[in-house]
C-alpha positions in Angstrom: -13.6 -8.3 -1.1 -11.4 -7.0 -4.4 -13.7 -3.7 -4.6 -12.2 -1.6 -1.8 -8.7 -2.3 -3.8 -10.8 -0.7 -7.5 -11.9 2.4 -5.4 -8.6 3.1 -3.9 -6.7 3.1 -7.4 -9.5 5.0 -9.1 -9.4 7.6 -6.5 -5.4 7.7 -6.6 -5.7 8.1 -10.6 -8.5 10.8 -10.3 -6.5 12.5 -7.5 -3.3 12.6 -9.9 -5.2 13.5 -12.8 -6.9 16.4 -11.1 -3.3 17.9 -9.9 -1.9 17.2 -13.3 -5.1 19.7 -14.1 -4.3 22.4 -11.5 -7.3 21.4 -10.1 -8.1 20.8 -6.2 -11.6 19.3 -6.4 -13.4 16.4 -7.8 -17.4 17.1 -8.1 -17.8 13.6 -10.5 -16.0 10.2 -11.2 -17.5 8.5 -14.5 -16.6 4.8 -14.8 -17.5 2.1 -17.4 -17.9 -1.5 -15.9 -18.8 -4.3 -17.4 -20.8 -7.1 -16.5 -18.1 -9.8 -16.6 -15.8 -8.5 -14.4 -17.2 -9.6 -11.5 -17.4 -6.7 -9.6 -20.3 -6.0 -7.3 -22.1 -2.8 -7.9 -23.0 -1.7 -4.8 -19.5 -2.9 -3.3 -18.0 -0.2 -5.7 -20.1 2.6 -4.1 -20.4 1.5 -0.8 -16.5 1.4 -1.2 -16.5 4.8 -2.9 -19.0 6.5 -0.2 -16.3 5.4 2.7 -12.9 6.1 0.9 -13.4 9.2 -0.6 -13.3 10.9 2.7 -10.3 13.1 3.2 -9.5 12.8 -0.6 -10.1 15.3 -3.4 -13.1 13.7 -4.1 -14.6 13.8 -1.0 -17.7 15.4 -2.1 -18.4 13.9 -5.5 -20.6 12.0 -7.1 -19.6 8.5 -8.7 -21.4 7.2 -12.2 -20.9 4.5 -13.5 -22.5 2.7 -16.6 -22.7 -0.9 -17.0 -21.6 -2.4 -19.8 -23.5 -5.8 -20.6 -21.9 -8.7 -21.7 -21.9 -9.0 -26.0 -20.5 -12.2 -27.4 -19.9 -12.9 -30.9 -21.0 -16.0 -33.2 -19.1 -17.3 -36.1 -21.9 -19.5 -37.4 -24.9 -16.6 -37.4 -21.9 -13.6 -37.9 -23.7 -11.5 -35.5 -23.9 -10.7 -31.9 -25.4 -11.3 -28.9 -25.9 -10.1 -25.4 -24.5 -12.9 -23.3 -25.3 -14.0 -20.0 -21.9 -14.8 -18.9 -18.0 -15.7 -20.2 -19.2 -18.7 -22.3 -22.7 -18.5 -24.1 -24.5 -20.3 -26.5 -26.0 -17.9 -29.1 -29.7 -17.4 -29.1 -30.3 -18.6 -32.7 -27.7 -21.4 -33.8 -27.1 -22.8 -30.3 -23.5 -22.4 -31.1 -21.1 -22.1 -28.2 -19.3 -18.5 -28.6 -15.9 -18.1 -27.1 -15.4 -14.8 -28.3 -16.4 -12.1 -26.2 -16.6 -8.7 -27.4 -17.4 -6.5 -24.1 -18.1 -6.6 -20.6 -14.5 -7.3 -19.7 -14.2 -3.1 -19.0 -13.0 -1.1 -16.4 -12.7 2.2 -17.5 -12.6 6.0 -15.7 -14.0 7.5 -18.4 -14.7 11.2 -17.6 -13.4 13.3 -13.7 -15.4 17.0 -13.2 -12.5 19.0 -11.5 -12.8 22.6 -10.3 
């Protein structure tokens, strides 16, 4: 389960940033995770609940914005919602190899004190 490693990295970065801000407690961690990352939302949330114990984020909440997959059709010159990495344009049926969003994995913000 690679979600454990992802959450460990998020907590390390969050703690580094919190200390750099001369703060001692993390109240909220906000993430953006694309649907095409292969990350299982429930696994991220479960790993966070377990791994935050004993960290500056021990009482923190986790807010995740799951970003939908959006592809670009060169033939139609338009974006469309995609089900997977390679999707056919719903208008013209042409396959799209251009993914505009859905691969994100970002630590967006922290609320600290």
